[in-house]
N, C-alpha and C positions, 0 to 999 in steps of 0.2 A: 448730444447726438454724435454718432460716429461720422468721421470723414469718408470721402468717396473711396479713398484707398482701403480703409479699413473694411468697407463692405466687400470689396473686391477680394480681400484675403479670405472671406468665408466661402467664396466660390473655389478656392484652391482645394485640391485633394488632400485630406488630412494625413499627416505622418504619425504613425503610432510610435511614441517614445517609451511609454510604460504600459504594459497590459495589466488590468486589474487581477490581483491575486490576494485573497484575504490571508494567505499563509505568510505574507511578507510583513504583516502588521507588526510593529514595534511593540515590544512588552507583552505580547498575547502568548499565553501558554496553553496549547490545546489539551486541557485536562481530560476531557471525554475521549479524544482521539487517542491519547496515550494509553488510557485504560482499555479502551476497546482493543487497541492494538496489541497490548500484553495478552489480554484474554484470547484474542484470535490466534496470536502466535503460539500460545500454550495449547489451544485446541488443535491447531493444525499439526503441531509437533506430536501431540497425543494420537491423532489419526494417522500420521506417518508411522508412529511406533506400532500402532494397532495394525495397520496394512502390513507392514514388514513382518510383524508377528504372525499374521494370517498366512503369509507365504511360507515363513519358517515352519509354522505349525503343519502346513500341508505337507511340506517335504519331510518334517520329522515324523509324521503319522505314516506317510508311505514308507520311510526307512524302518520304522518300528514294525509295520505290517510285513514288509518283505523279510525282515529278520525273523519275526514269529512264525510266518508262513514257512520259511525255509527250515527252521528248527522243527516245526511240527510235522512237516512233510518228511523230513529226514527221519524223525523218530518213528512216523507210521511206517515208512518204508522198511526201517531196520527190524522193527518190533513185530509187525503184523504182516506185511506184505512179502518180505522175503522168506520168512519161515513157512509161508503157505505155498511157495513156488515149488513146482516139480518139473523135471526136464521136459516132460511131454508138452508143457504150455507153449514152448518155443521150438520144438523139434518138429521140422517138416516131414519126418519119416513116421511120426506117431500116427496112430490110427485116429479116425474122427472121434470115436468114443473116448480115447485116451486124452485127446485135446479137450473134449467137452467136459470131462471129469476134472482136469486140471483148472479150467476156467471156473468151474463151479466150486471148486475148493477155494480159489482165491476170492470169488464173489462172497462166499460164506464168511471168510475172514474179515472183509472190509464192510460187511452189511451193516454192522453197528454204527460205524462212522457215517455211512450214507444216511442211515435213518435219523441220526442225531443232527444232521443238517450242517455238520462242520465241514463238509465237501459237497459241491454241486455235482461235479463229474470227476471220474477217475479213468485213467487210461494207462495201458502198458505197451510200450513200443519195443520192436526189435531194431537193431542198429540199422537196418536197411530202410527204416520208416514205415514199417507194417504194424498196424495196430492189432495185437495178438489178444488183447483183452480190453473190455471196457464195461461199465455198468450200462452203457448204451449199446445194446447189441448190434445195431445197424452199422456201427463203426468198425466192427471186428472184420479183419481181412482187407480193409482199405489201406492203401499205401500213399503217404505224403512225404515230401522231402523234409528231413530234419534240419533245423536251423544250426548255425555254427555253435551257439551256446548249448544246444542239446548234445551235439556230437562231443563237445568239450566236456560236458558232465559225464558222458559214457566213458571217455578216455580216463579221466581223472578221478572218477568215483566221488564227485562233489554234488553239493545241493545248491540250488538257487531259486529265485522267484522274480516274477515280473508281471506287470499289468498285461492281461490277455487281450490279444487282438481278435475280437470276435468276427472280424470279416474274413478271416482265414477260413478255407473250406472244411478243415478238420474240426473247426469250432462251430459248425453250423448248428449243431443240436444245443448248444449252450446259449444261443441268442434268445433274448427274452428273459434271461435271468438276472438282468442288470450287470454292472461292471463286476469283473472277476479277477482275481489274482491267481495265475497259474505257477504252481512250484513243482520242481522236478529233481528227482534223486536217482541215482544209478543203483540198481539191485542186481542180484546175481542168483542164477539157478543153481542147483546143487552141483551141477557139472561145471559151473564157473562162467557161464555165458553172461555177459553184460546186457542188461535191459534197462530200459528208461521208464520210470514210474512217474506219472504226472497226475497231480491232484489240483482241481479248479476250486478255489476258495472264495466265498462271498466278499465283495469289496465294501459292503455296508459298514462293517466294523472300522474300516480305514477311514471312511467318511465321518462316522461318529466320533472316532478318536480325534480326527482333524478339527471337527466342530468343538469339541471340549478344549482342545488346546487354543484354538482361536478364541474362544470365550474367556480362557484363562489369560490369554495375552491382552485382550481387550480390557479386562478388569484391571489387570496390572497396570496398563498404559494410562487408561483415563484415572484410575486411582492416583497414580503418580501425579498426573496433571492437577487433579484436585487438591492434592497436598501441596504441590508447589504453588498453585494459585492461592490457597489458604495462608501460605507463609508470605507469598510475594506481594499480593494485592495490599495488605495492610502496611507493609514496609513501603510499597510505591506510594500509596496515599500519604503516608507520613512524609516522604521525601517531596512529594508534590505540594503539600501544605507548607513545608519549610521553604520551598522555593517561592511559593505565592507570598508567603510572609515576608521573605527578603524583597520580593519585588515591591510589595506595598510599602515596605520601610524605605526602600529607595525612591519610590514615588513621593512619600511624605517628605523625605529629605529635599528632594528637587523641588517640591512645592514650597517648602520652606524658604529654600534659596531664592526662588523665583519671587515669593512674597517680599523677602528682604530687600531684593533688587527694586521690586516695584515701590516698596515703601521709601527707599532712598531716592528713587527718581522722582516721586511725588514730593519729597521734602525739597529737592532741588528746584523742581518747577515752582513750588510755593515760595521759595525764597527769591527766585527771579521775579515772580509776579508781584511779590509784596515789596521787593527792593528795587533793583535796577530798572525794572520795566515801568513801575510807577513813577520813579524819579525822571526817567527819560520822557515818558508821556507827558507829565507835568511840565518839564522844560520845554517841550515842543509846543505845548499850549501857550506858554508864556511868550516864546519867541515868535509865535505866529501873529501876536497882536501887534507887532512892530513891523511896518513894510520892509525896513532894511534887513530884517533877520527872518523873512518868510522863507527864504531858500534853505536856511539852516534848519527851520521848522520843519520843512518837507523832508529834508534828509533824516532828521530824527524820527519823524513818523515812520519812514520806511524801515529805519532800524528797529523801532517798536514792533512793527509788523513781522520783521525777520525774527526777532526775539520770541514773539508768540508762536510762530511757526516751530522754532527750535524747541519751545516748552512742549508743544504737542508731540514732537518726536521723542522728547525725554520722558514725558508721562503719557503714553499712548493709552487709549481706552482699551479695557479688558472685554473681549467679546462675550463672556460669560456674565459679566457684571453690567456693563454699559449698553449691551446690545451688539450685534454683529454689524449693523449699519454704521454705528459710531466708530466702532473699531476700523471698519474699512475706510471710513472718511479719514481718519487719522493716518491710515497706511498710505492714503494718496496725498498727504499734505505736502510732502516733499515735491511731488510732481506739480501740485498747484503753485507752490513757491517758485518753481522753475518756469512757470508761465504756460504749462500744459493744461488744457481744459480737461477736467475729469468728471465723469458721471457714475454714480454708483446706484445700482437697482437691487435692492434686497427686500425679501418678504418681511412684513412686520413681525411675524413670529417664525423663528427657525428652531425645530425641534432636533437637536443634535447634542452630542457629548461635548463637553469643554474642549477635549483633545481635537475633536473634529473642527470645531469653530476656530481654535487656535491655528490649525493647519491651513484653513481658508485664508486667515489673515497673513500668515507667513508667505503663502503663495502669491496673493495679491500684492503685498508689499514688495516682494522681489520682482514680479513680473512688471509692475508699474515702474519700478526704478530702473530696470533694464530698458525699458522704453525711453525713459528720460536720458539715460546715458548713451545709448546706441541708436535709437530708431529716428531721431530727429522728428518726432510725431508732434502734432498740435493738438490732438484730442486723444483720450483713452476712455474707453467704456467698460466698466465692471459690472457683471451680472451674476447674481446668485439665485439658484433655483432649487426647490426641494423636490427631488425626484424619487419618490419611493423610499428606499433604504439608503439613498445617497444624496449628497449635495453636489449639484452641477455648477462649476464655476467657470465663467469666460472672461477673459481679459483681452480686449481687442483694441488695436491702435491703428492710426492712418499714416504710419511712418514709412520708412525706406524699404522695410522687409529685407530678407536675405535668402539664401540658398539653404533649405532645410537639411541638406546633406552634411552641412558643416557640423550640426549637432546630433544628427541621426546616425553618423558613422561610428565605427568601433572606437576611434580615438577622438577625444573632445577636449584637448589640451587648450587651455586659455579661455574656456567658456565656463567659468565658475557659476555664473548667474543661472544658465540653463541646467547646469549640474544640481544646484540647490532646489530648482524647480522640480527635477526628476526625483530627488530625495524625498520631497514632501509626498509625492505620489507613492513612492516605493515604501516609505515609512508607514503609510496609512493603508496600504493594500489597494490603493485606488488606481486609476488609469490617468494617462496624460497624452493628449493629442496636440499637434502643432499644425497650423495652416498658415503658410506664408510663401512668399516669392519675392524676388527682387522687385522693389517699386510697387508692391501691392499690399503693404501692411503686413500685420502679424496678429494671429489670433491664437491664444492658448486655451485649451479646454481641459479642465481638471474634474474628476469625480472622486469624492471622498466618501467613504461609508460613514453613515451617521452614528455608528456605535463604536468608533475607534476608541481604545481605552488610554493609551499614552502614545507619546511622541519622543524620539530620541532627543 
């Protein structure tokens, strides 16, 4: 049974010393996480390359389209339009019939291009912004301000192209034809007057070319990712297998070392039991028969008890061989030898890995010995419960307690015992809570995952 002050500690608000985190488990290599991470990184990289490629392809397609439209319009203007121009088309003094004939002459020259669908609309501008010819007669005679680019093309006799802004009033008759690319080129009448020829070309070819380039980039990007994964995953698997083999070899070596240590401790315990302990016990029995030596016999019996306690410490029970209850009883042997009443409550069957059971024994041994050394307790209660995928361990005493800030702060120099308790929780990926206060006992609550593989 716990003392009164031990039960008081349970009412104290717990201080979280270690938060459960499976990633801290000693000796665990997240094989699946590593593989998934590599594959996801490769896919994200491929997607990034494909996205960048899509943007580049769009810009590249536009650049190609502008270049081709500029070249085609310049050729059309030089080869077809300019030879078909007569002065009357731009001469304000020409008669109506002369201007009509000039416009008809130009219309006949470009009719083939319009029928072929290579251009949606054509316009011919005077420098003052007046449309003097178009395949859309309703535009002829309207006047709109020319842009700086248009005026520059007239002055320098150059050609250029850009995506058409269909919201502008001069483009109102092109709306509904989809996105268009407008290309312009300066042409000259026989008398040398500079006019601006504009052709509006379908933008569908630009979009198709961009789609083709995007597809090519996507194939290249994800094809590269597939090749990299095909080369990298086998290599990664080989490395992981090698690492896992190294871990298993290290675990086997550690197990052999522990087995050798346990064998030596069993040998020492056996020699003590068969030699000095039996001799001293026999001597105590002989001396106890005579009244004058009974005090000496009592002293010898106490020595035998102490020796047997030391034997239990030398040859502790293994939790996976002798059961968790027997191992925890041995872990509390030093406390009982010091006069502290200890109780251990453990289920008859505890389904957990050997490493998890060993972690519980280490924790209880250290927590109980801390109580003996520092708490001045008269009772210690140890409880173990199986809680789903975890073992819940509680060690409570009715000792003097202490200020939890001493061990919860960033600096904990001089508190090796509590540091070891923390390490058990951290190495297993479990959690550790502390409930204590001056004069109110101390309670440690540890959770340990039942599938812990190894301990440091």
